[in-house]
C-alpha positions in Angstrom: -56.5 118.7 -24.2 -59.6 119.9 -26.2 -61.6 120.5 -23.2 -58.6 122.5 -21.6 -58.2 124.8 -24.5 -62.0 125.3 -24.4 -61.8 126.3 -21.0 -58.9 128.5 -21.4 -60.7 130.1 -24.3 -63.8 130.6 -22.3 -61.6 132.2 -19.5 -60.2 134.7 -21.8 -63.3 135.3 -23.4 -64.9 136.1 -20.0 -61.8 138.3 -19.0 -62.4 140.2 -22.0 -65.9 140.9 -21.4 -65.7 141.7 -17.7 -62.4 144.4 -18.8 -65.0 145.8 -21.5 -67.7 146.1 -18.7 -65.1 147.5 -16.1 -63.9 150.2 -19.1 -67.7 151.0 -19.7 -68.7 151.5 -16.1 -65.5 153.7 -15.5 -66.3 155.7 -18.9 -70.0 156.1 -17.4 -69.1 157.4 -14.2 -66.4 159.7 -15.8 -68.8 161.0 -17.9 -71.1 161.5 -14.8 -68.4 163.1 -12.9 -67.3 165.7 -15.7 -71.2 166.7 -16.1 -71.5 167.2 -12.3 -68.3 169.4 -12.6 -69.6 171.3 -15.5 -73.0 172.0 -13.5 -70.8 173.1 -10.4 -68.7 175.3 -12.4 -72.0 176.7 -13.6 -73.7 177.1 -10.7 -70.6 178.8 -9.3 -70.5 181.2 -12.3 -73.9 182.3 -12.2 -73.1 183.1 -8.4 -70.2 185.2 -9.4 -72.2 186.9 -11.8 -74.9 187.7 -9.6 -72.5 189.2 -7.2 -70.6 191.1 -9.7 -73.7 192.6 -11.0 -74.5 193.7 -7.8 -71.1 195.8 -7.4 -72.6 199.3 -8.2 -70.4 202.0 -6.8 -71.9 203.1 -3.8 -70.7 206.6 -4.5 -72.9 207.0 -7.5 -76.0 207.3 -5.1 -74.4 209.6 -2.8 -72.8 211.9 -5.7 -76.6 212.2 -7.1 -78.4 212.7 -3.6 -75.7 215.3 -3.1 -76.6 216.9 -7.0 -80.4 216.7 -6.1 -79.9 218.5 -2.9 -78.4 221.2 -4.4 -80.8 221.5 -7.3 -84.0 221.6 -5.3 -83.7 224.9 -3.9 -82.5 226.4 -7.4 -84.8 224.7 -9.9 -87.9 222.7 -9.0 -88.6 221.7 -12.7 -85.3 220.5 -13.1 -85.1 218.8 -9.6 -88.2 216.6 -10.6 -86.4 216.0 -14.0 -83.3 214.7 -12.4 -85.4 212.3 -10.0 -87.2 210.8 -13.1 -83.9 209.9 -14.5 -82.6 209.1 -11.3 -85.4 206.6 -11.3 -85.1 205.2 -14.7 -81.3 204.4 -14.0 -82.3 202.5 -10.7 -85.0 200.8 -12.3 -82.9 199.5 -14.8 -80.1 198.4 -12.7 -82.8 196.5 -10.5 -84.1 194.8 -13.6 -80.8 193.9 -14.9 -81.0 190.8 -12.7 -83.6 189.4 -14.8 -81.4 188.9 -17.9 -77.7 187.9 -18.7 -77.6 189.6 -22.0 -79.8 192.7 -23.0 -80.2 194.3 -26.9 -78.0 197.2 -26.9 -80.9 199.4 -28.0 -82.3 198.7 -24.3 -79.0 199.5 -23.0 -78.6 203.0 -24.8 -82.1 203.9 -23.2 -80.5 203.3 -19.7 -77.5 205.2 -20.8 -79.4 208.2 -22.0 -80.7 208.3 -18.3 -77.2 207.8 -16.7 -75.4 210.3 -19.0 -78.1 212.9 -18.1 -77.1 212.4 -14.4 -73.6 212.9 -15.3 -74.0 216.1 -17.4 -76.2 217.8 -14.5 -73.7 216.9 -12.1 -70.6 218.0 -14.1 -71.9 220.4 -16.6 -69.4 222.1 -18.9 -66.8 219.6 -17.4 -68.2 216.9 -19.3 -68.8 216.1 -23.0 -70.5 213.1 -24.3 -71.1 211.9 -27.5 -72.9 208.4 -28.8 -72.8 207.5 -32.4 -74.5 204.2 -32.9 -75.3 202.8 -36.2 -78.6 201.1 -36.6 -76.9 197.7 -37.3 -75.4 197.6 -33.7 -79.0 198.1 -32.1 -79.7 194.5 -32.2 -76.5 193.4 -30.8 -76.4 191.7 -27.1 -74.6 193.2 -24.5 -74.1 192.5 -20.6 -76.6 194.8 -18.8 -74.8 198.0 -17.0 -71.8 197.0 -19.0 -71.7 200.6 -21.0 -72.7 202.2 -17.6 -69.2 200.5 -16.1 -66.9 201.8 -18.7 -68.4 205.5 -18.6 -67.9 205.3 -14.9 -64.5 204.0 -15.0 -63.5 207.0 -17.4 -65.2 209.4 -15.1 -63.4 208.0 -12.0 -60.0 207.6 -13.2 -59.8 211.2 -15.1 -60.0 214.9 -14.6 -63.4 216.5 -15.0 -63.6 220.1 -14.7 -64.5 223.1 -16.8 -60.9 223.8 -17.6 -60.0 220.6 -18.5 -63.3 218.8 -19.8 -63.7 215.3 -20.2 -64.8 214.0 -23.7 -66.2 210.5 -23.7 -67.6 209.0 -27.0 -69.6 205.5 -27.2 -69.2 204.4 -30.9 -70.3 201.2 -32.8 -70.0 202.2 -36.6 -68.8 198.9 -38.1 -71.9 196.8 -36.7 -69.5 194.4 -34.7 -67.5 196.6 -32.3 -68.7 198.8 -29.4 -66.1 201.1 -28.3 -66.0 203.6 -25.0 -63.1 206.1 -25.3 -62.1 209.2 -23.6 -59.4 212.0 -23.9 -56.7 210.9 -21.1 -56.3 213.4 -18.5 -55.5 211.0 -15.4 -56.3 211.8 -12.0 -54.3 211.0 -9.2 -56.7 208.9 -6.7 -55.7 209.8 -3.0 -54.6 206.7 -1.1 -55.1 204.4 -3.9 -54.0 203.0 -6.9 -56.0 201.7 -9.9 -57.2 197.9 -9.4 -58.9 197.8 -12.8 -61.8 196.2 -10.7 -64.5 197.8 -13.1 -62.6 196.5 -16.3 -61.8 193.1 -14.9 -65.6 192.6 -13.8 -66.5 193.1 -17.2 -64.1 190.7 -18.7 -65.0 188.1 -16.0 -69.0 188.5 -16.5 -68.4 187.5 -20.3 -66.2 184.8 -19.4 -68.7 183.4 -17.0 -71.4 183.6 -19.7 -68.9 181.4 -22.1 -68.8 178.6 -19.9 
């Protein structure tokens, strides 16, 4: 009888140890699967982020080349400056692939060139004011995000000398960056707003949070 009890005890101990071992292996495999899933999500997010970065409005290039072609015979000096600012914009867009975030001060340098192109194109039809406190300059933003918001405002609103579009870029509380404009909706022929530009910005910040 004592031998039988000892064997039963040893059997139960062995069963318990085997169970613990199986649980440990399962937990280990679960952790590895979870890590693989996180890596996959990260890689997927980075690929999607790269894809979103590359979605620069093709009309932007066409519109600015049209402005330049009209400017060249009228004012050679202004044409040279337009080309310089145009080069600054595209240089920044191309270099933006190198970083996921960038200081606001650098984004604003780019925005100055971008706004120069817009003001040359629309003249008195567009008014843009930038009010950024010094405390905001070291904040980090996604590259080209401010440009996308300004572009969105221009795309969906009437811009004319009789109805000027007023855009403001603000950061006065050292915490929040705001891009706002007076609302004068433009009807886009054959299409409805998909909010693609705004959704892209939200998705880019979401991906960076993974």
